[in-house]
N, C-alpha and C positions, 0 to 999 in steps of 0.2 A: 778734477779735483773740486775746482772753483765751481763746476755745475751741481755738483754731489754737494757741494759744502750750502750751494744758495738754494737747491732743494730741501735740504735740511733745516736750513733757517726759514724759509717760508712755510715749511710744515709744522714746524714749534711757534711760529707766529700765529698761524692759522688755531691750533691749537690753542695756545694762549687765547686770544679773544673769544675763542668759542667758552672755554674756562670761566672766564673773566665775566661772560654773559650770564653764563647759568647761575656764577657764584653772588652777583649782583641781585637776581632775581630771587635769589634764596636768603640773601641776606637782607632784602627787602621786607621780610617777614619778621616779626616780632615771635618770641614764645608762645604767646598768648595765641597767636594767628598759628603756629603750628597746631597746637593743641587741639583748636578748635577745629581746623580741617580735617585732622586723623581721628578726632573725636576721643581723645585723652585728657582722663583727670589727673589732679596733682599725684596722686599716689603711684599712678603710671609713670610721670615724669622722675619721681624721687627713684623709682623702681630701676628706670632705666640708667639713670645716674650712678648709683651703686653697682652697676654691671658694666657702664661705659669703659672702655679703655680707649686711650687716644693714641692715634696713629704712631705707631713706632714704640709705645707702650709695651708693660709687661703686665702680667696676671700676679697674683700673689702668690697661688697655690697651681699645680700641674696635678690632673688626673689621670688614671690609668684605669680605665674598663673593660671587661671583659669583652670579647665580640660575638661570643653565643657561636652560631652556628658557620660566621664568618671565617671563628678558627686564629683570629689573633687578638690583638688589642687597641683599645680607641684612646687615644691621648687627648684630653681637651684641656683648658684654662678655665681656672675660676678666679672672679668672678664672671670673663667675659662668655665665659662657655662657649669659646671657639675652638672647634675642632684643629689640633696643630699637625697629627699625625696618625699613621694607622701601622702598627707594627706588625709585620707576618710573624706568626710562629709555628703554627702547625698547617697552614696552607702556603702554598705559591702565590706568588703575589709580584707580576713584571714590576712594577714601578721601581721596586727595590732590588730588583734582580732576584728576589729570594726563592730559591726552588729553582732560577733559569743559570746560576753562575755554578761551576763544579763544586765550590765550597759550601756554599748552603745545599747543594743537593746532597752532600754526606751528612750534613745533620739530618735532613728530612729521611735520608736511607736508614740511619741510625734508630729512627723513629717506626720502623715497622712493628709488627706484631709481633711475639714471642715465636710465632710459627711462620713469620718472613712473610706477611703478605704487608703491602704499601699501603698504606692509607692517607688520602690526598684531602683530607679536611680535619677538622678538628671542632669539639662543642665547647670552648674556654668556658668558666666559670666565675674564679675566685682568684685574681690578682693578689700578690702580696708583695713588701715590700722587704727587702732587708734590713734587720735592725742592731744596733750596738747599743747595751745596757738598757734596752725596751723602747729605743726610740729611731725611728726613720734614719738612716746614715746617705741613703740617696745612691747606692752603688749598683744594686741589684735588685730586677725583679722578676718574681718566680709565678707560673700559671698553670692550672690543670688542664687536662682533657678528660671529660667525663667520657665521649664516648669510647675511647681507649684510654685506659689509665695511663696517662703522661705526664711528666711535670718538666715544663719547658724553664733556662736562664736565661734571661735578658739582661746584658750587659747595659747600664744606663749613661756608660761614655759613648757609646754612639747610638742606645735606642735599637739595638739589633739582638736576634736571639743568636745563641751562643751554643746551646745543649738541650737537648731533648733526652729524657729520659724513660725507657717503658718499663713498669712495672710485671714482671714477668709470671706474678701469681693471683692478682686480682681482676678482674672483668669488667668492671666500670668505676668511676671515682667521681662524688661528687664535692666531697669532701676533702678537696685541695684546692691552692697549695697556702699553707699555713706555717710561719717559721715561729722557733723558738726565740728566745729574748736578745741571743747574741748569734743568730743565725746560725748556729752547730746545726740543727737540722729542719728540714724543709718536711711538712706531715703532709701526708695523703690518707686517707681513710677511704675505703671502699665504698660504693652503694648498694649494689643489689648482691646477695650471698651468690657463691659459686663454688668451684672445686677448685682448690687452691694449685694442684697440678695441672687442671687446665682440661681434664680427661672428661670424657660423658657420662654423668651419673644421674639415674632419672630421678623426675620428681617426687617418686614415693620416697625417696631418701631424702627430702629437703632437709630434716632437722642436721641431717650428717655435712651438708653443707657448711660455708664457712664466710666468714668478713675478716676483715684486716686493718692492720692502719701502720703503714710503713714510715719509717722515721728516714730519711736520703740523709746521708751526711754532707755537707756541703764545704767546701774548702774553699775558706775565700781570698785565699793566697793565690787560687788558681784561677778562682771564680770558677769552677764547676762542681757537679754532684757528684759523690765518690759512690758506685754501686757496691763496691768489695767492703765499704766500710760502714753499709745500711744494713737496716733489719726489718723485719716486720712482725708484730704481735698477732697471733690468731688469735680472733674472736668468734662469738657465735653467729648464726645465720640472720640475725638481725640486720636492718638496712642502715647500716651507718652513717653517718650526714657529715654535718658540719664540725670542725676544732676551732678552739680558742686554746694557746699557750698562755701559761701563766706568768704571772708577773711581781715582783718584790716577796712576800712570804712563799708564793704559790710558784715559784720562777720552776722547779725542778718536775712542774705536774702540766699535763693538759686534758682536754675536757672534751668529752667527743659526742653528741648526741645522737639517736636514734631513731626510726620509726618502724612499723610493721615487726614491734617484737612478738606480735601473735604468730609470727611464723607461716601466716596464712599464705597458701597458694591458690590462687583460682583457677579459672577457665573458661570464660565465658561461653566459648564455641562447643562448650559441653553440657553447659546449662549450669554449669556453678554460679554461684554470686563473683563479680568479677575481685580482681586484689582489693581495689577501694572498700569494699564493704568489709572484708575480713580483717585488713590492713589497721582499720580503726576502731575494733571493735575493743579493745580494754580502755580503762580512764586513765592510765599515762603508761610512759614509754620508760626508757631506762637512759641514763646518762652514763656514759665511761669514764671513769676517774682513772687516769694513767700515771703512775710514776716514770717518767721517761727518763729521770736521770738515773733510777735505779736499774731500768730496762735496758739501757745504755752499758751497767756493768754486769749487766749477766750477759747479755751478747759479748764482750770484750774477754767472760770467762768462758767462751766456747758453750754456755749451755743453749744451743739452736740445732736446728734441723734443715737444711740446706734442701730446699724446694725449688727447682727450676732456675737454680743459683741464685735463689733470695736468702739468706740467713732468717728463719723464721722462731720466735718464741713458741711454741706450743702453748695452747691455750691451760695446760694442767702445770706447766712451770710457772707462768705467768701468776698463778692463783697461788703455786706452793710458794713463788719469792715474794709474793706481796706487791705485786706490780699492779693489778687491776680489781677495781672495783665499781661496783653501779649505785645509782642511786636513781629511784622514781621521780618522772620528770613530766611535765604539762602534755598532753595528749598531742601527738604526732607533731614533733617539736622540728623547728626549722633554724631558730638562730640560739648558739650559745657564745657569751661574751663574758670574758673576764674583765672586770672594774681595772681604772689604770692603777691602783694602790694594791692588785694584787690579793684584796681581802673577799671579795664577793664573785658569783658565778651569775649572770643573769640569763634564762633561759625564756625564749616564745614557744608556746604552744599553740600551733594554728589552729586545730579544733577545740582549744580552750581562749577561754576571753581573759585569762592571766598570765601576767607575766609570774616568774616565779624567782626568787634572789636566794643562792644557795650561801651558806657562809664557809668559807673554806676552813678556819681555825675549828668551827664546829664538826666537819665533815674527819679533818684531821684526830680531833678527839676521840670521836668514833671510831675511826682505825685503829690508833692506839691501844684503846680499852677492846678491841674486839667485840664492838658494841654493835653486833649486825641485826637486821631485821628479819634475816633468812639468806637465802641461796637461789640463783636462778637455776634452770632445768641443768645448766653446765657447770654448777658447783660454784659459780662467782658469788664472792660476799657481796649482798645487797645493804645500803646504809638504810636507815628509818629516815625518810622524806621527812617528818614533821621534826626531829631530832636535827636535821641536817638546816633546817629552813632560815631565813632572817625574816623574810616575808614574801607574801604572795599580794599582786596587785591585778583588781580589775581594768582592762585598759581599755574594751571595745573586742569588735568581732576581726578574727585573722591576723592575731600578732603574728609576724614572723621573725625581724631581727631586730639588732639593737647596735647603738653608735654613742659612744660617749662626748661628753661637752668638756670644755677648759674649766667650768665652774664644777666645784665639788659635787659629789653625789647625783649630779644630772645626767640622765640618760634619755635618748628618743628611740620610739621603738615604730615600726612600719605595723599597719594596720591595713589586711590585704582587702578584706571581706568591706570594710568602714572605707576605702580609700582616704585614708587620714595617717598623720603623724601625729603621735600621742609625747610630748615631752613629760617627766616624771622626775621625780625624786627617788632613788632606789634606797636610799638610808630610812627614810622616815616614809617610805611606801604611800606617795602623796601625789597624785594628777595634776599637774601644773596647767597644762595647756594643750589643746588640740588644733590641726590644720588641715583642712582638705586638700589631697592632692588629684592628679584627673591622668591615668585613675588605675586603680588596682595595683597598688604600690607592691615590688617585692622586696631587694635589697633597699637599704639607704645608707648615705656614706657622709660622716663630719672630717673635718680638717685634723687628719692623723688620729681620727678617732679610736683606731684600736690600739692605739699607743701607751705609755706611762704619761707621755704629756699631751694629754690633745691641744689642739689649736683654738678649737670653737670658732665663732664668725661666720660660717657657711653650713648647710647641710645640703646636699643633694639626695632627691628622693629619686630611685632608679623604677618607673612605673611600665608595667606592661601592657597596658593599654593606652594610647592616642583618641580613638573615634573621633571628634570632632575639633581637636586642638589645632589640626594644620591641613593646609590644601589639602584635597583631594586626591589623591595619586593612584586610585584602585582599592582593590579588596587588601591588599596588603601593605597596613598599616604602618609608620615608622613608631621604634619605640619613642617614650618622652621622658627623658631626664630634666626635673626641675629643679632650681634653684633657690634655696629657702634661706632668709636671715635669720638668724639664731642670735645675734648679738644682743638681742633686748630682753626683754621678761615675755613678749609677744612672739610669736614665728609669724615672720612676712614671705608670702611667695613672692620672688621676683621674676622670676623668668622659666619660659618653656623651650627646651632645646630637644629638638625630633631626633632619633639616631636611627638611619636606615640603614644599615648594616648589620645582618645579625640582631640578633636578640641577649643585650648587654644583662648581664646578672647582678655581679659585684663589682665595685671600684674602690679605689685607696686614691687620696688626695697627700701631697708631700708638699713644706715651703718649697718653693721656688729656688730659695737659698740655698738648700743642700743640696739642688743637683748642680754637676759642675762637667757638663758633657763636652768632648773635643770640637773644636771647630775645624780641624783637618786631622787626617789620622798620620803618623811618622812613616817617610815614604816608604813604601812597598811593603805595606801592611795590610797582612792577610784579616779583614776583617770578621769574620766570623770566629778567628780564634784570637783573635788583637797579638796574632805573632808576626814576625817578618815571613815574608811569604819569599821561598827561593826560586819565585820565577820572576822576581821584579827587575827591570832594567832601569839604567840610567837614559838620558837622553842623550844621543850619541853612539850607543850599545845597543843599539835595537839589532834583531838578526833573526831569520828564518834557519832553524835546524832540519835536514832531510834524513829520512832513513825510508828504506822500502815499506810501503804501505802508510808512512806517516809523516805531516807536517807539522811541525811545532814553529809557532811563530810568538817571539819575545819583544812586544814593542810597547809602544807611549802614547799617549792621547794628551794634546795639550792644544787651547785654542789655536788653529781649528783645522788642526789635522791628524789623523793617526799615521804612525811611522810604525811598520811599513803601510804605504796605501795599496798595492797590490799584492796577492798570494798567489803562486799557482799551484796545482794540482794534478793529478789524476784521479779518474773514475775509481771508488771504489778506499781511496786514502780516509784516513782519521785526521782530520785538521784539527791543531788543537790552539787556541788564542790565549796567550796572557797577555793582557793591557794593564797599563800602569798609569794611572793620572798624574802626570807631573806639574799639576797647578798648585798652589801655594795659597790663593785668595779665598777667602771664605765663601764658601756656597757654590764652587764653580766645580761643578757635576757636569761629566758626560755621559753618554749613555753608549750601548755600542749593539745593535741587531743585524743579522745578517738576513736578507729577503728571502723568504719563503722556507724559513729554518725557523725551532722554536728556540730561539736564542737572545736573549735581552739581558745587557749588563746592566748595573747603575755602578757610575765610579766616580766615587768622592773623591778629593783632594787626598794626593798620598793613597789611595787605594790600589791592590792588587789584584785582579780578579780574571778568572779563567774560563771558558766555554769550549765543549768540546763536541765536535760534529763527527759522526759516525759513517762510515760508508758513503760518503760523498758520491752525487750522483754530478754526470755531466751537465755542464751549462754554466750560465754567467749570472753571479750572484751580486749585487751591490751590498755594501754594508756601510753603517751611516748613524751618526750621533741621535741619540733618541732625545737628549736632552738640550733645550733651546739655550745655548752655550754662549753665542756670542753673534756681533753682525753678519760673521761668515756660517752660522751655524749651518747652512743647508749644503755648502762647499765641502762640511767634513767628511769626507765620502770614502770609499775604497772600494774594490771589488775582489771577490774572490771567485779566480777563472780555473774551472775543472774542466780538463779536457779530455775526451774519452780514452778509455781503456786500451794503452797501447800507442797511444798518438803523441804527437810530439808537444810540448808544453811550450807557447809562443811566449817570448818576451816583449814585454813591452815596448814601442820605439822610443827614442830617447826623447822626444816631445810631440806633443798631436793637438794640434791648433788649425783651426778651418782660416786662419788669416794670416799674411805677409806680414812684417813690422819694418819697418826702414828707420834710418838715424832719426829722422825727424820725431817720430812717435817717439823714441827712446829719450830723446833731450827734453818730450815735454815730461813724459813721466819721471825725468830724473830731477826736474825743477820743481814739480808736485810736491818731490818726496822732501827736497829742502824746505819747503814751504811747510810740509807739514811738519819736519822736524823742529822748526822754528815754533810752531803752537807748543808741540811737546815740552821743548824746553822752558817754554813760560810757564807752565803747569808745574814741570818741576821746579822751577824757580821759587815759585806760592810754596809747594811742600816742604820743602826743603829751609824755607824762612820760617817754619815754624816748629813747634815742638813736637812733630809728626812719631817722635820715637816713642813716646808716652801714651801711642795708641798701638794696642798690637794688633788689631784688623789692619790700620793701615800701614805697618810695617809688612805683614804679609803683600798687601796688594803692590807697594814698592819693590818687594822682590820677586812677584811674579813681572812686575813692569818692566824690572830690570833684565830679568830675561829676554823677554819681546825684544827690547833693545838690541839684546846681544844678540838674537836670531837675525834682527833687523842689519846689524854691521855686517855678518856675515853675507847676508843677502847679497847687501850694498858691494862687498869686495868681487862675488862673483859676478854680478852685474858689471862692476868695471872692468873684469879680465875679460869678459867676452867683448864689451864694447872696444876694447886695446885690439882685438881680432877681427874685428869688424863683422862679429857674428850678432847681428841686431834682435835674430831673432831670440835666441837664448839671453841676449842683455836685456830686452824687453821683458821677458819673463820673469828672470832674477830682479830684476827692479820692483815690477808688479808684484813678486811675493814681500821685497823690502819693504814696500808701501803697506800691504798686509798686516805685516809683523807692528809698522808705527800705529795702523788704525787700532790695534789690539792694545797695544801701549799707552796711546791715547786713553783708549775706551777704559782701560785700569786705573791710571792717573786721575782722570775725571771723577770716579767714584770716589776716589782717595780725597780729592781734593772738595767734593760735596759733602764726606763723612767729616774732614777736618773741619769745614765751616760751620756744619749743623751741630757737633759736639764742643765748640769752644774752644779751637785752636788758639794758640798765642803766639805772639812772636818772639824769637829767640835774638838775643843780645849777640 
């Protein structure tokens, strides 16, 4: 023990001397010295100061960005621009165990195509947060998959995917996921037209193809989408695109733009001009203006047709019931966004230099008066564009998307071709400022910029190209997300952040104080459903159930062992592991991998997760913890022993060691354990002398340390029993196990002591 402590002390001293030397070298430099050495300007330093987050500090906002072809969500802080987490959604991700434990496999299995084809990736585009009264509430995140039209629900208690629903009638989905003002529905619009029954129909019948907008009913109490209470409105074979839901006076409406209203079909391989030529011939396309609240009533009245299990409001019904109207919009639009007060709808046309601001009240009066400019080929009433407009503003080349400021009437628009962000007043129709970005911006995001009460302060430009912005890494460059300060009259570029995973499209940002994530699960939770797992066991209740062809393990994990550690099976068996993490300390995660098998679990405190291995082959397979969890992490191991078919299942010996222990060995170890306990007692004395109960993090640590000391007490009793029998072999092993528990208790206690010291704990009277 002393030699171990001496080595630790010497190492700490050496590290301290090195740190002191390096620190003094840097401390000798002034700010001006650093600026000169790194060729920094005052503007550079000011930008750095605006984004710097001190050690242990927190950001003001948390952003959720789509991961594109990664298939998940990227979480980063603002203004630090530090990537905090990746959330697996439509993809397998081993660090989180998503797609590897039985619970998440069930979620992915539910997301197959309607024909039953498994899809192992996703093309995520548009994340959106749940809202209450038009503002983010921090409870749920939704995101779509363009490739296979799916919507995922992510719980923000633990930032895990809880549900994936598959649209049974659409073929692609770019226009999702968007939520109504109280998260009654998650809105998903088709991209490319198809056949709603998903059967073959030749392109010579393209005018008979259809698009659609699905309104997925969300049950907030359950945190789940209810397909049985959802409906789709059939639309013409235009390429529907992005959606914005109404606010305030427009609360019951949603607005979905479109492109390729020409309904052109390409065929470059047969000599026809490509799609892009025919799909951009008109001067305008058509904005869909939909009364979703009225459509809900039509759905509930049963005026629908079931197609592949989806309730569909047919196009004729939508027209007859007054649910659907069209208004011309700028050429090949991309963004449609409702202003915070719900009075205006701002549309960007990427092949037009203008943004168009529609007046919701004017459109409503035209609808009430049935003052229509005409009808489209499918009989949908079209509102007159000029009579619907509030103002049109020339912004620049390639306007794509819009986001709003906390200041009244201020909106920001991305200019793809110009590689700029433009700030303008949509009430007065006046451009206020422009700033270059690097390069070719797609979406942009302000803080809570699509809510009724945007926060302002920052804007993030999601740029499609990086080119020369970062260190060269080959032909495939990262994307570039740039942080821009919008707090003043002029926009200021603060920071470039490479995003090297997938092609992020859109992002949303929420004030950090609105998020209330868990620090641990209630004991025995199935994290994928947030419900109690039927497979959870408490320490002391671990067991292995055996039946013909099946071995089922109900175990616990805790620093630093599995219980059970050795599992016996025969070739051909199905082996099922159910592990529960019995830790209570924050961030004390364990992993579980079985060598040579596709098994990897992430076991956060309180979580229960399962792994099934079918038709095991004869062999010796170690299993181990994949998350570095303690000083004895490498000793956290076990064996899956698979005997040949029909062979005997050999039981492990009482103990196995290459060393013979004596009474002297035991006495030495026993004394070291008593000395260690004295150190632990001193730490406990400090903790109990201050107001530790005022710190929930420390309370959890104390609970875990108490558990370890109880385990130590039990191990000491066993060591004492064997010593009385003169069995020095077992006495020594149990004494060593006693010490291992002490080390873990000491580690936890020192973490608690440090936390208290750093967070201003006070002496109690």
